C-alpha positions in Angstrom: 217.3 114.9 73.3 214.7 115.8 70.7 215.0 119.2 69.3 211.6 120.8 69.5 212.4 123.1 66.7 212.6 120.2 64.3 209.1 118.9 65.1 206.5 119.7 62.5 202.7 119.7 63.1 200.9 118.4 60.0 197.3 119.3 59.4 194.9 119.2 56.4 195.9 121.2 53.4 193.3 123.3 51.7 193.1 120.9 48.8 192.5 117.9 51.1 189.7 119.8 52.9 188.1 120.6 49.6 188.3 117.0 48.5 186.6 115.9 51.8 183.9 118.5 51.3 183.3 117.4 47.8 183.0 113.7 48.9 180.5 114.7 51.5 178.5 116.7 49.0 178.4 113.8 46.6 177.3 111.3 49.3 174.6 113.8 50.4 173.4 114.1 46.8 173.2 110.3 46.5 171.6 109.6 49.9 169.1 112.4 50.4 166.9 111.3 47.5 167.1 107.8 48.8 165.9 108.9 52.3 163.2 111.0 50.6 162.0 108.0 48.6 162.0 105.8 51.7 160.0 108.4 53.6 157.5 108.7 50.7 157.2 104.9 50.5 156.5 104.7 54.3 153.7 107.3 54.0 152.3 105.4 51.0 152.2 102.2 53.0 150.5 103.8 56.0 148.0 105.5 53.7 147.2 102.1 52.0 146.8 100.5 55.4 144.3 103.2 56.4 142.5 102.8 53.1 142.1 99.0 53.5 140.9 99.4 57.1 138.3 102.0 56.0 137.1 99.6 53.2 136.9 96.7 55.6 134.7 98.8 58.0 132.6 99.8 55.0 132.1 96.1 54.0 131.2 95.2 57.6 128.6 97.9 57.5 127.3 96.6 54.2 127.1 93.0 55.6 124.9 94.2 58.5 122.6 96.3 56.2 121.5 93.9 53.5 124.3 94.7 51.1 123.3 98.4 51.0 126.1 101.0 51.3 125.9 104.0 53.6 125.3 107.5 52.2 125.6 111.0 53.5 123.0 113.7 53.3 121.8 117.0 54.7 120.6 117.4 58.2 118.6 120.3 59.7 120.1 121.4 63.0 122.9 123.8 61.9 122.1 127.0 63.8 123.2 129.5 61.2 122.1 128.1 57.8 119.6 125.5 59.1 121.4 122.5 57.6 124.6 120.5 57.9 126.3 117.7 56.1 127.0 114.3 57.4 129.0 111.7 55.4 129.2 107.9 55.2 132.2 108.1 57.6 129.8 108.5 60.5 128.0 105.3 59.5 131.2 103.1 59.5 132.7 104.6 62.7 131.2 101.8 64.9 133.2 99.3 62.8 136.4 101.2 62.7 136.6 102.8 66.1 139.5 105.1 65.3 138.6 108.7 64.3 142.0 109.2 62.7 141.7 106.3 60.3 140.6 108.7 57.6 143.6 110.9 58.1 146.5 110.2 55.6 150.1 110.7 56.7 150.9 114.4 57.0 147.3 115.5 57.1 145.7 117.4 59.9 142.2 118.7 60.6 141.9 122.5 60.5 141.1 125.4 58.3 142.0 126.0 54.6 145.6 126.7 55.7 146.1 123.0 56.4 146.8 120.2 54.0 143.1 119.2 54.0 140.9 122.0 52.6 137.9 122.4 54.9 135.5 124.9 53.7 132.4 125.2 55.8 133.9 122.6 58.1 131.8 123.6 61.1 128.7 122.5 59.1 130.0 119.0 59.0 128.9 116.6 61.7 132.1 114.6 60.9 134.2 117.6 61.9 132.2 118.3 65.0 132.8 114.7 66.2 136.5 115.0 65.5 136.5 112.5 62.7 139.2 112.9 60.1 138.0 113.6 56.6 140.9 112.7 54.2 139.5 109.5 52.6 136.5 110.0 50.2 134.1 107.6 48.6 133.5 107.5 44.9 130.4 109.3 43.7 128.8 106.1 42.4 127.8 105.2 45.9 128.8 108.0 48.2 127.0 110.9 46.5 123.3 111.2 47.6 122.4 112.3 44.0 123.7 109.0 42.6 122.5 106.7 45.4 119.9 108.6 47.5 118.9 105.4 49.3 122.3 103.7 49.4 123.8 101.6 46.6 123.1 97.9 46.7 126.4 96.1 46.1 124.5 93.4 44.3 124.0 95.9 41.4 127.8 96.4 40.9 128.9 94.2 38.0 132.7 94.2 38.7 133.4 94.6 42.4 137.1 93.8 41.8 137.4 96.2 38.9 135.7 99.4 40.1 137.1 101.9 42.6 135.3 102.7 45.9 137.7 104.9 48.0 140.6 107.2 47.4 142.7 109.6 49.5 141.4 113.1 48.9 142.6 116.6 49.8 139.0 117.8 50.2 136.7 117.0 53.1 133.7 116.0 51.0 132.4 112.5 51.5 132.5 111.8 47.8 134.6 112.7 44.8 133.6 112.1 41.2 135.1 111.9 37.7 134.8 115.7 37.5 137.5 116.1 40.2 140.3 114.3 38.3 141.5 117.3 36.4 141.1 119.8 39.3 144.2 121.3 40.9 144.0 121.7 44.6 142.6 125.1 45.5 144.3 125.2 48.9 147.3 127.3 49.8 150.3 128.2 47.7 152.6 126.1 49.8 151.3 123.0 47.9 151.7 124.0 44.2 151.0 121.4 41.5 148.9 119.2 43.6 145.7 117.5 42.6 142.5 116.4 44.3 144.0 113.0 45.2 147.1 112.5 47.2 149.8 110.9 45.1 153.1 109.2 46.2 155.5 109.1 43.3 152.7 109.8 40.8 150.4 107.1 42.1 147.5 107.4 44.5 146.1 104.6 46.7 142.6 103.3 45.8 140.3 100.7 47.4 138.0 98.6 45.2 134.6 97.3 46.1 135.8 93.8 46.9 138.2 95.2 49.5 141.6 95.1 47.8 143.8 98.1 47.4 146.0 99.2 44.6 148.3 102.1 43.8 147.3 103.7 40.4 148.1 106.9 38.6 144.8 108.9 38.8 144.9 109.7 35.1 145.1 106.0 34.3 141.8 105.2 36.1 140.0 106.6 33.1 141.6 104.0 30.8 141.8 104.6 27.0 138.2 105.8 26.8 137.5 103.7 23.7 133.7 103.8 23.7 131.1 106.1 22.2 129.0 108.5 24.2 125.8 106.6 25.3 127.6 103.2 25.4 128.6 101.3 28.5 132.2 102.2 29.5 135.0 99.8 28.8 136.4 97.8 31.7 139.5 99.9 31.9 137.3 102.8 33.1 137.3 102.2 36.8 134.7 104.7 37.9 131.3 103.9 36.5 129.6 100.9 34.9 126.3 102.3 33.6 125.7 103.7 30.1 125.8 107.5 29.9 129.3 108.8 30.7 130.5 110.9 27.8 133.9 109.6 26.7 134.6 112.9 25.0 134.1 114.9 28.1 136.1 112.5 30.2 138.9 112.6 27.6 139.1 116.4 27.9 139.3 116.1 31.7 142.0 113.4 31.4 144.1 115.1 28.7 143.1 118.7 29.0 141.9 119.1 25.4 139.4 121.8 26.4 139.2 124.3 29.2 137.5 123.4 32.4 135.0 125.2 34.5 137.5 127.4 36.2 140.7 129.1 35.1 142.8 126.9 37.4 141.4 123.7 35.8 143.2 121.7 33.1 143.9 118.1 32.2 144.8 115.5 34.7 148.0 114.9 32.8 149.0 118.5 33.4 149.0 118.2 37.2 152.6 118.0 38.4 151.8 115.6 41.2 150.6 113.0 38.7 153.2 113.5 35.9 156.5 114.5 37.4 
């Protein structure tokens, strides 16, 4: 007969438990960043897919309209202020079909409390029709002041070397060089963010020929090695006509001089693009 008093129940000692907890903590520290990077990469891939589809719809529109790109403008039927804004997105909707194609991962339509800043959103025909507004055109063709009648693609010298679309935190149909150094004026839940949505310091861009590329926003200005009044160098991906002041662009890129607002500084100072 076995004497019950001689049986011993063996459990984990305190030291063994501490060792197990330490191992779990180490594994978590290793795996959590990997999971975060995988999630970030997935968002970046979806964003790029949306970007390419948007650019494809844009090129289909251009093909049907004698190589002329669409452009937004002011309408006149807003009941309060007498005008409203419509962007190029409305023009390409027949070619894209999905109203959510302009909505990057994690974005949502709404007020300024959302990830996309929508000031005066009710004045936008895009918003009224439920069209997402998270992908913006570059000012060279999407801003009525630069191309009031629509830019003819035949006038673009380097369709494979100039940017056309980018993911933006603002609802505007266009973004220009002057937005590269601006921090996002949205809510405090998103500190250190810039105008363009970056994934591991790079944002997704579409070029006029339809291809997409992930580039650090600050790098789209290049080395700025030309004099004011000269045509920009080919590493400057925004404009191709003579006139852009390389000194001003350099201050926006590197933060050499204060911006227009107290929250403005150089592109390289924005955490989203540098950390």
